[in-house]
DOKOLVEX-309409 format. One record per residue (C-alpha): residue number from 1; residue in three letters; y, z, x. Coordinates in Angstrom, 3 decimals, padded with zeros to 6 digits, always signed. Layout:
N
+------+------+----------+----------+----------+
! dofi ! nunu !        y !        z !        x !
+------+------+----------+----------+----------+
!  NUM !  Ala !        Y !        Z !        X !
...
+------+------+----------+----------+----------+
***
This chain:
183
+------+------+----------+----------+----------+
! dofi ! nunu !        y !        z !        x !
+------+------+----------+----------+----------+
!    1 !  Met ! +002.456 ! -003.305 ! -003.964 !
!    2 !  Gln ! +002.627 ! -001.258 ! -000.837 !
!    3 !  Val ! -000.837 ! -000.621 ! +000.556 !
!    4 !  Gln ! +000.495 ! +001.212 ! +003.631 !
!    5 !  Glu ! +002.596 ! +003.450 ! +001.403 !
!    6 !  Ala ! -000.507 ! +004.342 ! -000.619 !
!    7 !  Ile ! -002.400 ! +005.230 ! +002.573 !
!    8 !  Ala ! +000.544 ! +007.300 ! +003.846 !
!    9 !  Gln ! +000.763 ! +009.062 ! +000.481 !
!   10 !  Glu ! -002.932 ! +009.984 ! +000.652 !
!   11 !  Thr ! -002.357 ! +011.411 ! +004.142 !
!   12 !  Asp ! +000.672 ! +013.419 ! +002.964 !
!   13 !  Gln ! -001.316 ! +014.783 ! +000.020 !
!   14 !  Thr ! -004.162 ! +015.727 ! +002.356 !
!   15 !  Val ! -001.733 ! +017.631 ! +004.599 !
!   16 !  Asp ! -000.532 ! +019.558 ! +001.531 !
!   17 !  Arg ! -004.077 ! +020.255 ! +000.241 !
!   18 !  Leu ! -005.315 ! +021.269 ! +003.686 !
!   19 !  Thr ! -002.344 ! +023.593 ! +004.260 !
!   20 !  Thr ! -002.962 ! +025.247 ! +000.883 !
!   21 !  Gln ! -006.690 ! +025.621 ! +001.546 !
!   22 !  Leu ! -006.122 ! +027.081 ! +005.027 !
!   23 !  Arg ! -003.781 ! +029.687 ! +003.534 !
!   24 !  Thr ! -006.142 ! +030.418 ! +000.634 !
!   25 !  Lys ! -009.062 ! +030.966 ! +003.026 !
!   26 !  Asn ! -006.821 ! +032.920 ! +005.419 !
!   27 !  Ile ! -007.558 ! +030.583 ! +008.325 !
!   28 !  His ! -004.765 ! +030.864 ! +010.879 !
!   29 !  Tyr ! -003.104 ! +027.827 ! +012.436 !
!   30 !  Asp ! +000.198 ! +026.920 ! +014.063 !
!   31 !  Glu ! +000.783 ! +023.525 ! +012.491 !
!   32 !  Val ! -000.712 ! +020.942 ! +010.139 !
!   33 !  Arg ! +001.121 ! +017.675 ! +010.698 !
!   34 !  Arg ! +000.727 ! +014.021 ! +009.822 !
!   35 !  Val ! +000.759 ! +012.024 ! +013.066 !
!   36 !  Asp ! +000.776 ! +008.619 ! +011.377 !
!   37 !  Asp ! -000.609 ! +007.032 ! +008.215 !
!   38 !  Thr ! -004.249 ! +007.770 ! +009.105 !
!   39 !  His ! -004.135 ! +010.812 ! +011.426 !
!   40 !  Ile ! -003.473 ! +014.520 ! +010.924 !
!   41 !  Val ! -003.342 ! +017.178 ! +013.634 !
!   42 !  Val ! -004.177 ! +020.831 ! +013.016 !
!   43 !  Arg ! -003.020 ! +022.964 ! +015.938 !
!   44 !  Asn ! -004.332 ! +026.232 ! +017.311 !
!   45 !  Ile ! -007.240 ! +027.269 ! +015.137 !
!   46 !  Pro ! -008.520 ! +030.612 ! +016.494 !
!   47 !  Ser ! -012.023 ! +030.294 ! +017.955 !
!   48 !  Asp ! -013.358 ! +033.038 ! +015.670 !
!   49 !  Gln ! -012.240 ! +030.969 ! +012.620 !
!   50 !  Leu ! -013.431 ! +027.592 ! +013.872 !
!   51 !  Ser ! -016.635 ! +027.735 ! +011.822 !
!   52 !  Asp ! -014.656 ! +028.442 ! +008.638 !
!   53 !  Phe ! -012.281 ! +025.583 ! +009.478 !
!   54 !  Arg ! -015.173 ! +023.164 ! +010.038 !
!   55 !  Asp ! -016.762 ! +024.250 ! +006.736 !
!   56 !  Leu ! -013.454 ! +023.704 ! +004.928 !
!   57 !  Val ! -012.995 ! +020.206 ! +006.373 !
!   58 !  Ser ! -016.626 ! +019.354 ! +005.667 !
!   59 !  Ser ! -016.543 ! +020.532 ! +002.048 !
!   60 !  Gln ! -013.054 ! +019.332 ! +001.070 !
!   61 !  Leu ! -012.538 ! +016.175 ! +003.130 !
!   62 !  Gln ! -016.054 ! +015.001 ! +004.022 !
!   63 !  Asn ! -016.024 ! +011.452 ! +002.626 !
!   64 !  Val ! -012.499 ! +010.548 ! +003.683 !
!   65 !  Trp ! -011.716 ! +012.231 ! +007.012 !
!   66 !  Asp ! -013.518 ! +012.647 ! +010.343 !
!   67 !  Met ! -012.644 ! +015.563 ! +012.616 !
!   68 !  Ser ! -012.549 ! +015.566 ! +016.408 !
!   69 !  Pro ! -010.953 ! +017.775 ! +019.093 !
!   70 !  Thr ! -007.399 ! +016.759 ! +019.953 !
!   71 !  Ala ! -007.222 ! +015.455 ! +023.517 !
!   72 !  Gly ! -005.374 ! +017.806 ! +025.860 !
!   73 !  Glu ! -004.842 ! +020.499 ! +023.229 !
!   74 !  Pro ! -007.379 ! +023.312 ! +023.177 !
!   75 !  Ser ! -008.140 ! +024.745 ! +019.725 !
!   76 !  Ser ! -006.506 ! +021.748 ! +018.027 !
!   77 !  Tyr ! -008.194 ! +019.084 ! +015.942 !
!   78 !  Thr ! -007.377 ! +015.571 ! +014.803 !
!   79 !  Leu ! -008.458 ! +014.319 ! +011.407 !
!   80 !  Thr ! -008.835 ! +010.544 ! +011.185 !
!   81 !  Met ! -009.063 ! +008.709 ! +007.880 !
!   82 !  Arg ! -012.287 ! +006.738 ! +007.712 !
!   83 !  Ala ! -012.097 ! +002.948 ! +007.556 !
!   84 !  Ser ! -014.063 ! +003.056 ! +004.289 !
!   85 !  Ala ! -011.401 ! +005.338 ! +002.770 !
!   86 !  Val ! -008.606 ! +003.008 ! +003.932 !
!   87 !  Ala ! -010.483 ! +000.072 ! +002.374 !
!   88 !  Ala ! -010.960 ! +001.980 ! -000.898 !
!   89 !  Ile ! -007.239 ! +002.836 ! -001.094 !
!   90 !  Lys ! -006.358 ! -000.791 ! -000.354 !
!   91 !  Glu ! -008.714 ! -002.031 ! -003.062 !
!   92 !  Thr ! -007.415 ! +000.450 ! -005.641 !
!   93 !  Thr ! -003.782 ! -000.345 ! -004.825 !
!   94 !  Met ! -004.355 ! -004.100 ! -005.057 !
!   95 !  Gln ! -006.268 ! -003.736 ! -008.338 !
!   96 !  Gln ! -003.517 ! -001.590 ! -009.862 !
!   97 !  Ser ! -000.887 ! -004.104 ! -008.729 !
!   98 !  Leu ! -002.910 ! -006.974 ! -010.174 !
!   99 !  Glu ! -003.240 ! -005.186 ! -013.522 !
!  100 !  Thr ! +000.494 ! -004.436 ! -013.601 !
!  101 !  Ile ! +001.382 ! -008.074 ! -012.928 !
!  102 !  Glu ! -001.119 ! -009.261 ! -015.559 !
!  103 !  Arg ! +000.401 ! -006.928 ! -018.165 !
!  104 !  Arg ! +003.909 ! -008.153 ! -017.379 !
!  105 !  Ile ! +002.946 ! -011.842 ! -017.424 !
!  106 !  Asn ! +000.919 ! -011.442 ! -020.638 !
!  107 !  Ala ! +003.874 ! -009.678 ! -022.284 !
!  108 !  Leu ! +005.902 ! -012.865 ! -021.721 !
!  109 !  Gly ! +003.435 ! -014.826 ! -023.883 !
!  110 !  Leu ! +002.692 ! -017.492 ! -021.280 !
!  111 !  Thr ! -000.560 ! -019.411 ! -021.658 !
!  112 !  Glu ! -003.253 ! -019.732 ! -019.028 !
!  113 !  Pro ! -001.609 ! -018.004 ! -016.066 !
!  114 !  Thr ! -003.575 ! -017.630 ! -012.837 !
!  115 !  Ile ! -003.258 ! -014.158 ! -011.357 !
!  116 !  Gln ! -005.627 ! -013.298 ! -008.531 !
!  117 !  Ile ! -005.964 ! -011.492 ! -005.241 !
!  118 !  His ! -005.452 ! -013.980 ! -002.444 !
!  119 !  Gly ! -004.867 ! -014.253 ! +001.297 !
!  120 !  Arg ! -006.874 ! -013.839 ! +004.471 !
!  121 !  Asn ! -007.087 ! -010.080 ! +004.127 !
!  122 !  Asp ! -006.992 ! -009.998 ! +000.320 !
!  123 !  Asn ! -003.536 ! -008.470 ! +000.654 !
!  124 !  Glu ! -001.584 ! -010.944 ! -001.449 !
!  125 !  Ile ! -001.530 ! -011.731 ! -005.143 !
!  126 !  Leu ! -001.273 ! -015.342 ! -006.232 !
!  127 !  Val ! +000.559 ! -015.950 ! -009.521 !
!  128 !  Gln ! +000.545 ! -019.473 ! -010.936 !
!  129 !  Leu ! +002.134 ! -020.367 ! -014.252 !
!  130 !  Pro ! +001.055 ! -023.883 ! -015.292 !
!  131 !  Gly ! +003.489 ! -026.286 ! -016.881 !
!  132 !  Lys ! +007.228 ! -025.969 ! -016.972 !
!  133 !  Ala ! +007.458 ! -022.566 ! -018.528 !
!  134 !  Ile ! +010.981 ! -021.223 ! -018.726 !
!  135 !  Leu ! +010.794 ! -017.500 ! -018.369 !
!  136 !  Pro ! +012.954 ! -015.366 ! -020.607 !
!  137 !  Ala ! +015.602 ! -013.379 ! -018.766 !
!  138 !  Arg ! +013.618 ! -010.195 ! -019.344 !
!  139 !  Gly ! +010.797 ! -011.576 ! -017.221 !
!  140 !  Cys ! +012.837 ! -012.530 ! -014.208 !
!  141 !  Asp ! +014.486 ! -009.292 ! -013.260 !
!  142 !  Ser ! +013.079 ! -006.047 ! -014.556 !
!  143 !  Ala ! +014.801 ! -002.754 ! -013.889 !
!  144 !  Gly ! +011.403 ! -001.045 ! -014.066 !
!  145 !  Gly ! +009.783 ! -002.839 ! -011.166 !
!  146 !  Gln ! +010.084 ! -005.284 ! -008.330 !
!  147 !  Leu ! +008.370 ! -008.289 ! -009.856 !
!  148 !  Glu ! +010.466 ! -011.432 ! -009.881 !
!  149 !  Leu ! +009.124 ! -014.737 ! -011.175 !
!  150 !  Arg ! +010.727 ! -018.100 ! -010.518 !
!  151 !  Leu ! +009.771 ! -021.686 ! -011.154 !
!  152 !  Val ! +008.802 ! -023.486 ! -007.936 !
!  153 !  Glu ! +009.886 ! -027.106 ! -007.772 !
!  154 !  Asp ! +008.966 ! -027.819 ! -004.160 !
!  155 !  Pro ! +005.299 ! -026.901 ! -003.679 !
!  156 !  Ser ! +005.523 ! -027.033 ! +000.142 !
!  157 !  Pro ! +007.350 ! -024.317 ! +002.065 !
!  158 !  Tyr ! +010.109 ! -025.316 ! +004.450 !
!  159 !  Pro ! +010.171 ! -024.037 ! +008.035 !
!  160 !  Ser ! +013.775 ! -022.886 ! +007.663 !
!  161 !  Gln ! +016.673 ! -022.612 ! +005.239 !
!  162 !  Thr ! +018.351 ! -025.534 ! +007.025 !
!  163 !  Ala ! +015.322 ! -027.790 ! +006.431 !
!  164 !  Ala ! +015.232 ! -026.846 ! +002.749 !
!  165 !  Leu ! +018.921 ! -027.568 ! +002.303 !
!  166 !  Ala ! +018.587 ! -030.898 ! +004.158 !
!  167 !  Ala ! +015.818 ! -031.946 ! +001.758 !
!  168 !  His ! +018.221 ! -031.370 ! -001.134 !
!  169 !  Gly ! +021.225 ! -033.152 ! +000.358 !
!  170 !  Gly ! +022.715 ! -029.967 ! +001.767 !
!  171 !  Val ! +023.269 ! -028.323 ! -001.627 !
!  172 !  Leu ! +020.831 ! -026.642 ! -003.949 !
!  173 !  Pro ! +021.067 ! -027.603 ! -007.628 !
!  174 !  Pro ! +022.716 ! -024.953 ! -009.825 !
!  175 !  Gly ! +020.360 ! -022.122 ! -010.778 !
!  176 !  Arg ! +017.981 ! -022.839 ! -007.894 !
!  177 !  Asn ! +017.121 ! -020.562 ! -004.980 !
!  178 !  Leu ! +015.154 ! -020.889 ! -001.804 !
!  179 !  Cys ! +011.865 ! -019.010 ! -001.736 !
!  180 !  Arg ! +011.426 ! -016.353 ! +000.888 !
!  181 !  Pro ! +008.019 ! -015.998 ! +002.542 !
!  182 !  Leu ! +005.965 ! -013.064 ! +001.271 !
!  183 !  Gly ! +005.247 ! -010.408 ! +003.791 !
+------+------+----------+----------+----------+
***
């Protein structure tokens, strides 16, 4: 799940839609460009078309983007994605990721898994599989996605790879791996 990628994709799609609408309405401009994941700049809108541009932004982008003059650039405007829109994209992305993980776990036939949004910013998904379930090979590495499930034997994380190896006598048992922190 890549929340930032979803936000960036929405911004890219808005640049495309806005460019198309400006052309359709014959509103002249020099450039429509994504500045970063939540900002778009529209450069050099002629003053006699400013009202049409404002109407377009208001009607097409009103609940997602706010418009303000671009500092130091006359006749240019910056569109900023609203915090509520960022939150909505984050929520949708997390929910879709949660549903995808649930479908994949349920397809393995495991009983009573815990799959829930977790973390300080609700930006992580906790997956717990009770008991000593051995996952079929098809569940561990899927060519169709990035989900990888592994049995955790040590419930506490280690501060480093060296500490983890020291706890196991310097060698991990065959078929075991060290967990990497999520992030």
